C-alpha positions in Angstrom: 126.3 104.7 126.4 126.3 102.3 123.5 123.1 100.2 123.5 123.0 96.7 122.3 120.3 95.7 119.8 118.9 93.3 122.5 118.6 96.2 125.0 116.5 98.3 122.8 113.0 97.9 121.3 112.4 94.8 119.2 113.4 95.8 115.7 111.4 94.8 112.7 112.9 94.0 109.3 111.2 93.5 106.0 113.0 91.2 103.7 111.8 91.5 100.1 112.9 89.0 97.5 112.2 88.6 93.8 111.4 85.2 92.3 113.5 85.2 89.1 116.4 82.8 89.6 114.9 81.9 93.0 117.4 79.1 93.6 120.2 81.7 93.6 118.4 84.5 95.4 117.1 82.3 98.2 120.7 81.6 99.2 121.1 85.2 100.1 118.1 84.8 102.4 119.7 81.7 103.9 123.0 83.5 104.5 121.2 86.5 106.0 119.3 84.3 108.4 122.3 82.2 109.4 124.3 85.4 110.3 121.3 87.1 111.9 120.9 84.1 114.3 124.6 84.4 115.2 123.8 87.8 116.6 121.4 86.1 119.0 118.4 87.6 117.2 115.1 85.9 116.5 114.0 85.4 112.9 110.5 86.4 114.2 111.8 89.9 113.9 111.8 89.5 110.1 108.8 89.5 107.7 109.4 88.0 104.3 107.8 89.1 101.1 108.3 87.4 97.7 107.6 89.1 94.4 107.4 87.9 90.9 110.3 90.0 89.6 112.8 92.7 90.5 110.9 95.7 89.0 108.3 95.2 91.8 110.8 95.7 94.5 110.8 99.5 94.9 107.0 99.6 95.1 106.9 96.9 97.8 109.7 98.7 99.7 107.6 101.8 99.7 104.5 99.9 100.8 106.2 98.2 103.7 108.0 101.5 104.7 104.7 103.3 104.8 103.3 100.9 107.4 105.8 102.3 109.9 106.3 98.8 111.2 109.9 98.4 109.9 113.2 99.9 111.1 115.0 98.5 108.0 114.2 96.9 104.7 116.3 94.4 102.7 115.8 94.0 99.0 117.1 90.9 97.2 117.1 90.1 93.5 119.1 88.8 90.6 118.9 90.7 87.3 120.7 89.0 84.5 121.6 89.8 80.9 119.3 87.8 78.8 120.9 89.0 75.6 118.5 91.9 74.9 120.1 94.8 76.8 117.0 95.2 79.0 118.9 94.2 82.2 120.7 97.5 82.4 117.4 99.4 82.5 115.8 97.0 85.0 118.8 97.2 87.3 118.9 101.0 87.1 115.1 101.3 87.7 115.2 99.0 90.7 118.2 100.6 92.4 117.1 104.2 91.6 113.6 103.3 93.0 115.1 101.8 96.2 117.2 104.9 96.7 114.3 107.2 96.2 112.1 105.3 98.7 114.7 105.4 101.4 115.4 109.1 100.9 111.7 110.0 100.8 110.7 107.9 103.8 113.9 107.9 105.9 114.0 104.1 106.4 117.2 102.3 105.4 116.9 99.9 102.5 119.8 97.5 102.1 120.3 96.2 98.5 121.2 92.7 97.7 120.0 93.2 94.1 122.8 92.0 92.0 123.5 92.2 88.2 126.3 90.0 87.1 128.5 90.8 84.2 128.5 87.3 82.9 125.8 84.8 83.6 124.6 81.7 81.8 122.3 79.0 83.1 125.1 76.4 83.5 125.5 74.4 86.6 128.9 76.0 87.3 127.6 79.5 87.1 124.5 78.7 89.2 126.7 77.1 91.8 129.1 80.1 91.8 126.2 82.6 92.3 124.5 80.5 94.9 127.7 80.6 97.0 128.1 84.3 96.2 124.6 85.0 97.5 125.2 83.2 100.8 128.2 85.6 101.3 126.1 88.6 100.3 123.3 87.6 102.7 125.8 87.4 105.5 127.2 90.8 104.6 123.6 92.3 104.6 123.1 90.8 108.1 126.3 92.5 109.2 125.1 95.8 107.7 121.6 95.5 109.2 123.0 94.8 112.6 125.4 97.7 112.4 122.6 100.1 111.3 120.2 98.9 114.0 122.7 99.2 116.8 124.0 102.7 116.0 122.9 105.3 118.5 
């Protein structure tokens, strides 16, 4: 029998977000919440955590997973090329860290940590990525819903 998310225990989700380029990243959260509500789910099932930057995301993922309160974690951030090549190392460290935490602790961590090829702080690029993050947030909600409703 295929159980619906509403027929099982009340799931808990941790949503972890970095603050760099907050106007862009918060659009992912908005897209997630919009889609999450479409499933008929309460946003009270989601706890939100905001961090200074993306490098802190893996540690926070581990901390919230270790509480055993959460069935799923979502990590959101935006790592851009500031012209000093550092973004490649940051993106790799964050994604490797997230993967290690989910493999070690067995709790799914969905990544909405994006590293664009081209980014400048122009209005056009900001607008593009804000719209892009709304879509990514909706996709993360779809993935979360699918993972939480699998038998």
